[in-house]
C-alpha positions as CSV (number, residue, x, y, z in Angstrom):
1,X,0.0,0.0,0.0
2,X,2.8,2.4,0.8
3,X,4.3,1.8,-2.6
4,X,1.1,2.9,-4.3
5,X,0.8,6.0,-2.2
6,X,4.3,7.0,-3.2
7,X,3.9,6.1,-6.9
8,X,0.7,8.2,-7.2
9,X,1.5,11.0,-4.8
10,X,1.5,13.7,-7.4
11,X,3.4,16.9,-6.9
12,X,4.0,18.9,-3.7
13,X,3.5,22.0,-5.8
14,X,-0.1,20.9,-6.4
15,X,-0.7,21.1,-2.6
16,X,1.4,24.2,-2.0
17,X,0.8,27.1,-4.4
18,X,3.4,29.9,-4.8
19,X,1.1,32.1,-2.7
20,X,0.9,29.5,0.0
21,X,4.7,29.0,0.0
22,X,5.1,32.8,0.4
23,X,2.6,32.9,3.4
24,X,4.6,30.1,5.0
25,X,7.9,32.0,4.4
26,X,6.3,35.1,6.0
27,X,5.2,33.0,9.0
28,X,8.7,31.7,9.4
29,X,10.2,35.2,9.2
30,X,7.6,36.6,11.7
31,X,8.4,33.8,14.1
32,X,12.2,34.4,13.8
33,X,11.7,38.0,14.9
34,X,11.0,36.6,18.4
35,X,14.1,34.4,18.8
36,X,17.6,33.9,17.5
37,X,17.0,30.4,16.3
38,X,16.4,29.2,12.7
39,X,13.3,27.5,11.4
40,X,12.9,25.7,8.1
41,X,10.0,24.0,6.5
42,X,10.5,21.2,3.9
43,X,7.8,19.3,2.0
44,X,8.3,16.2,-0.1
45,X,5.5,14.5,-2.1
46,X,7.0,11.1,-2.1
47,X,10.2,9.2,-1.5
48,X,12.5,8.1,-4.3
49,X,12.0,4.4,-5.3
50,X,15.4,3.4,-3.9
51,X,14.5,4.9,-0.5
52,X,11.1,3.0,-0.6
53,X,12.9,-0.2,-1.5
54,X,15.2,0.3,1.5
55,X,12.2,1.0,3.8
56,X,13.3,4.5,4.7
57,X,10.9,5.9,7.4
58,X,9.6,9.4,7.4
59,X,11.9,10.1,10.4
60,X,15.0,8.8,8.6
61,X,14.1,10.9,5.6
62,X,13.5,14.0,7.8
63,X,17.0,13.5,9.3
64,X,18.5,13.2,5.8
65,X,16.7,16.4,4.8
66,X,18.0,18.1,7.9
67,X,21.5,17.3,6.8
68,X,20.9,18.0,3.1
69,X,19.4,21.4,3.8
70,X,22.2,22.2,6.3
71,X,19.7,23.0,9.0
72,X,22.4,22.0,11.5
73,X,24.7,24.7,10.1
74,X,23.8,27.5,12.6
75,X,26.2,29.2,14.9
76,X,24.2,28.3,18.1
77,X,23.2,24.9,16.9
78,X,19.6,25.9,17.1
79,X,18.1,25.1,13.8
80,X,14.8,23.3,13.5
81,X,13.4,21.5,10.4
82,X,9.6,20.9,10.1
83,X,9.4,18.1,7.5
84,X,6.2,16.9,5.7
85,X,6.1,13.7,3.6
86,X,2.8,14.0,1.8
87,X,2.5,10.3,0.6
88,X,2.8,9.0,4.2
89,X,0.8,11.9,5.8
90,X,3.8,12.2,8.1
91,X,5.2,15.3,9.9
92,X,8.5,15.2,11.6
93,X,10.4,17.8,13.5
94,X,14.2,17.6,13.7
95,X,15.9,19.9,16.1
96,X,19.6,20.6,16.3
97,X,21.6,19.5,19.3
98,X,21.6,23.0,20.9
99,X,17.9,22.5,21.6
100,X,18.0,19.1,23.2
101,X,18.5,20.5,26.7
102,X,15.7,23.0,26.3
103,X,12.9,21.3,24.4
104,X,11.6,17.9,25.4
105,X,11.0,15.3,22.7
106,X,7.4,15.1,23.9
107,X,6.9,18.8,23.0
108,X,8.0,18.1,19.4
109,X,5.7,15.0,19.4
110,X,2.8,17.1,20.6
111,X,3.3,19.5,17.7
112,X,3.4,16.7,15.2
113,X,0.1,15.3,16.6
114,X,-1.5,18.7,16.5
115,X,-0.3,19.1,12.9
116,X,-1.8,15.7,12.0
117,X,-5.2,16.7,13.4
118,X,-5.3,19.9,11.4
119,X,-4.1,18.1,8.3
120,X,-6.8,15.4,8.6
121,X,-9.4,18.3,8.9
122,X,-8.2,19.6,5.6
123,X,-6.3,22.6,7.0
124,X,-2.8,21.9,5.5
125,X,-1.5,25.4,5.2
126,X,-3.0,26.4,8.6
127,X,-1.3,23.3,10.1
128,X,2.1,24.3,8.7
129,X,1.7,27.9,9.9
130,X,0.5,27.0,13.3
131,X,3.4,24.5,13.7
132,X,6.0,27.1,12.6
133,X,4.5,29.6,15.1
134,X,4.7,27.0,17.9
135,X,8.3,26.1,17.0
136,X,9.2,29.8,17.2
137,X,7.4,30.0,20.6
138,X,9.5,27.1,21.9
139,X,12.7,28.7,20.5
140,X,12.0,32.1,22.1
141,X,12.6,30.7,25.6
142,X,16.1,29.5,25.3
143,X,17.1,31.7,22.4
144,X,15.3,35.0,22.8
145,X,15.7,37.8,20.2
146,X,18.3,40.2,21.6
147,X,17.4,43.9,21.7
148,X,19.3,46.0,19.2
149,X,20.8,43.0,17.5
150,X,20.1,42.7,13.8
151,X,18.4,39.5,12.9
152,X,20.9,37.3,11.2
153,X,19.1,34.9,8.8
154,X,21.4,31.9,8.6
155,X,18.9,29.7,6.8
156,X,16.3,30.5,4.1
157,X,12.8,31.3,5.3
158,X,11.4,30.1,1.9
159,X,9.9,26.6,2.2
160,X,12.0,23.9,0.5
161,X,10.1,21.6,-1.9
162,X,12.1,18.4,-2.2
163,X,12.0,15.8,-4.9
């Protein structure tokens, strides 16, 4: 069944218009004004056949995307990737090592569960934007925006469409 979902997944661009991607980028930029961390959103319609054959899980693919997109490449090790695999209806959040002491894995899991509820209700864009906002809220505690400091954007705010 998973093979069929991936083979007939269609395009991520069919689910995320240019206007939608811009609104998500704006939500990321708005959130990053409240903290010194970095948030990325990546969406992938399906896995490559070789990855399906190897049985790559959505979590494994999210971790690969985290590395591929260089989300780990921030000065304070405080990058977060919100990854969506459409064919599996899977959302994963991968946080850099600088956040492990500040944000519990259960908090990330709760965000993924909230996302899933909204996605099932047909609110895909709203789910992404709410998740990005909540990630920013979690980052603001340990990595607050510093008054008078120009916001350094180490990673692109623009959503990454993979595949």
